[in-house]
C-alpha positions in Angstrom: -37.3 86.6 -12.3 -35.9 85.5 -9.0 -33.2 87.1 -6.9 -29.6 86.1 -6.7 -27.6 86.9 -3.6 -24.2 88.7 -4.1 -22.4 90.1 -1.0 -25.7 90.0 0.9 -27.4 92.1 -1.8 -30.1 90.8 -3.9 -29.9 91.0 -7.7 -32.6 89.9 -10.1 -31.9 86.9 -12.3 -34.0 85.9 -15.2 -35.4 82.4 -15.7 -34.8 80.5 -18.9 -37.2 78.5 -21.0 -36.3 74.8 -21.1 -35.6 75.3 -24.8 -32.8 77.8 -24.0 -30.9 75.1 -22.0 -27.8 73.7 -23.8 -25.4 70.9 -23.1 -22.2 72.1 -21.5 -21.1 74.4 -18.7 -23.4 75.6 -15.9 -23.2 76.5 -12.2 -24.8 75.1 -9.1 -25.5 77.6 -6.3 -25.3 76.2 -2.8 -24.3 77.2 0.7 -21.8 74.9 2.4 -20.0 77.1 4.8 -21.0 80.1 6.9 -24.4 80.3 5.1 -22.7 82.1 2.2 -23.9 81.2 -1.3 -21.3 80.0 -3.7 -21.3 78.8 -7.2 -19.7 75.5 -8.3 -18.9 74.3 -11.9 -21.1 71.6 -13.3 -21.7 70.2 -16.8 -25.1 69.6 -18.3 -24.7 66.2 -19.9 -28.3 65.4 -21.0 -31.6 67.1 -21.4 -34.9 65.2 -21.4 -38.0 67.0 -22.4 -40.3 64.0 -21.9 -39.5 63.2 -18.2 -41.8 64.4 -15.5 -39.0 65.3 -13.1 -35.6 64.2 -14.4 -35.2 66.8 -17.1 -31.6 67.9 -16.8 -28.7 65.5 -16.0 -25.7 67.2 -14.5 -22.2 66.2 -13.5 -20.1 68.0 -11.0 -16.9 69.5 -12.6 -15.7 71.4 -9.5 -12.9 69.7 -7.6 -13.6 71.9 -4.5 -17.2 70.7 -4.3 -16.2 67.1 -4.8 -13.5 67.4 -2.1 -15.9 69.0 0.4 -19.0 66.8 -0.2 -18.1 63.9 -2.4 -20.8 65.0 -4.8 -24.5 65.8 -4.6 -25.6 64.9 -1.1 -28.7 65.0 1.0 -29.8 68.6 1.6 -28.9 69.8 -1.8 -32.3 69.2 -3.3 -33.7 72.5 -4.6 -30.3 74.0 -5.2 -30.6 76.3 -8.3 -28.7 75.7 -11.5 -27.7 78.7 -13.6 -26.6 78.7 -17.2 -25.7 81.8 -19.2 -26.8 84.1 -16.4 -30.3 82.5 -16.2 -32.0 80.2 -13.7 -32.7 76.9 -15.6 -33.6 74.4 -12.9 -33.2 72.9 -9.5 -31.6 69.7 -8.2 -34.3 67.2 -7.4 -32.7 63.7 -7.6 -29.2 62.3 -6.8 -28.0 58.7 -6.9 -25.8 57.6 -4.0 -24.0 55.2 -6.2 -23.0 58.0 -8.6 -22.7 61.1 -6.3 -21.0 63.3 -9.0 -24.1 63.0 -11.2 -27.6 64.3 -10.4 -30.9 65.3 -12.0 -32.7 68.6 -12.0 -36.2 69.7 -12.9 -36.8 72.5 -15.4 -37.5 75.9 -13.7 -40.5 76.1 -16.1 -42.1 73.2 -14.2 -41.5 74.9 -10.8 -43.1 78.2 -11.6 
């Protein structure tokens, strides 16, 4: 388990096995303003069990995040991804030509 910050309080959050991850809705947790963590809607569009580090392909679905940053940008590496209340991975690769898409590594591999 890791800790999730909510109103400056820490709450435990479970980690998920890579086999619990599903295509569809998830959340990206980052701090853009005032060092306050916020969640933004993303979609998991592909899962790759064979890759060493590009395991989860995501696409930003949150208009606010796209407006503020244009997509996944430098400094967002390591940002956690949560699905169904569990930590599933962290951002580790973005393509400047497609800033709304990025890759994440399974949390299993980081622990």
